[in-house]
C-alpha positions as CSV (number, residue, x, y, z in Angstrom):
1,M,92.5,102.1,130.4
2,P,91.9,100.9,126.8
3,E,94.9,100.6,124.5
4,A,95.2,103.5,122.1
5,K,94.5,102.4,118.5
6,R,94.5,104.1,115.1
7,V,93.2,103.3,111.6
8,V,96.0,102.5,109.2
9,N,95.8,101.9,105.5
10,R,97.6,100.4,102.5
11,I,96.2,102.8,99.9
12,R,99.6,103.9,98.6
13,T,100.8,100.3,98.2
14,L,97.5,99.3,96.5
15,R,97.7,102.3,94.1
16,F,101.2,101.2,93.2
17,F,100.1,97.6,92.4
18,A,97.1,99.0,90.4
19,G,99.4,100.3,87.7
20,E,100.6,103.4,89.7
21,M,97.0,104.7,90.0
22,S,97.0,108.4,90.8
23,Q,95.3,109.8,93.9
24,Q,93.2,111.8,91.4
25,E,92.1,108.7,89.6
26,L,91.2,106.9,92.9
27,A,89.3,110.0,94.0
28,E,87.3,110.0,90.8
29,R,86.5,106.3,91.1
30,V,85.1,106.7,94.6
31,G,83.5,110.1,94.2
32,V,85.6,112.3,96.5
33,A,88.1,115.1,96.1
34,R,91.8,114.3,95.6
35,Q,92.5,116.1,98.9
36,T,90.3,113.6,100.7
37,I,92.4,110.7,99.3
38,V,95.6,112.6,100.3
39,A,94.3,113.0,103.9
40,I,93.2,109.3,104.2
41,E,96.4,108.0,102.7
42,G,98.4,110.2,105.0
43,G,96.6,108.9,108.1
44,K,95.1,112.4,108.9
45,Y,91.5,111.4,108.3
46,A,89.6,108.1,108.8
47,P,87.0,107.6,106.1
48,S,83.3,106.8,106.7
49,L,82.5,103.1,106.5
50,E,80.8,103.6,103.1
51,L,83.8,105.4,101.6
52,A,86.1,102.7,103.0
53,F,84.1,100.1,101.2
54,R,84.1,102.2,98.0
55,I,87.9,102.4,98.2
56,A,88.2,98.7,98.7
57,D,85.9,98.1,95.7
58,A,88.0,100.4,93.5
59,F,90.9,98.0,94.1
60,G,88.9,94.8,93.9
61,V,89.8,93.8,97.4
62,V,88.1,93.2,100.8
63,L,88.0,96.1,103.3
64,A,90.6,94.4,105.6
65,E,93.2,94.5,102.8
66,V,93.0,98.3,102.7
67,F,92.3,99.3,106.3
68,S,93.3,97.9,109.7
69,Y,92.9,99.0,113.3
70,E,96.3,98.8,115.0
71,S,98.0,99.8,118.2
72,A,99.0,103.5,118.2
73,E,102.4,102.5,119.7
74,G,104.4,100.7,117.2
């Protein structure tokens, strides 16, 4: 049976290092509602590939610096 995995993100950390960027500001930059950012940041929702790239672009980093696919146990 395949190992259970989940999408994890570093959005909160990246927002902190981007001058304490608010969830609202990030949402406006990537064209979604603040609630979408809240859900993604909290691990309750995995964004589409396009939105994931827009989030990475908003921070000026590559996709792998924002999102990773990790073991669910751990």
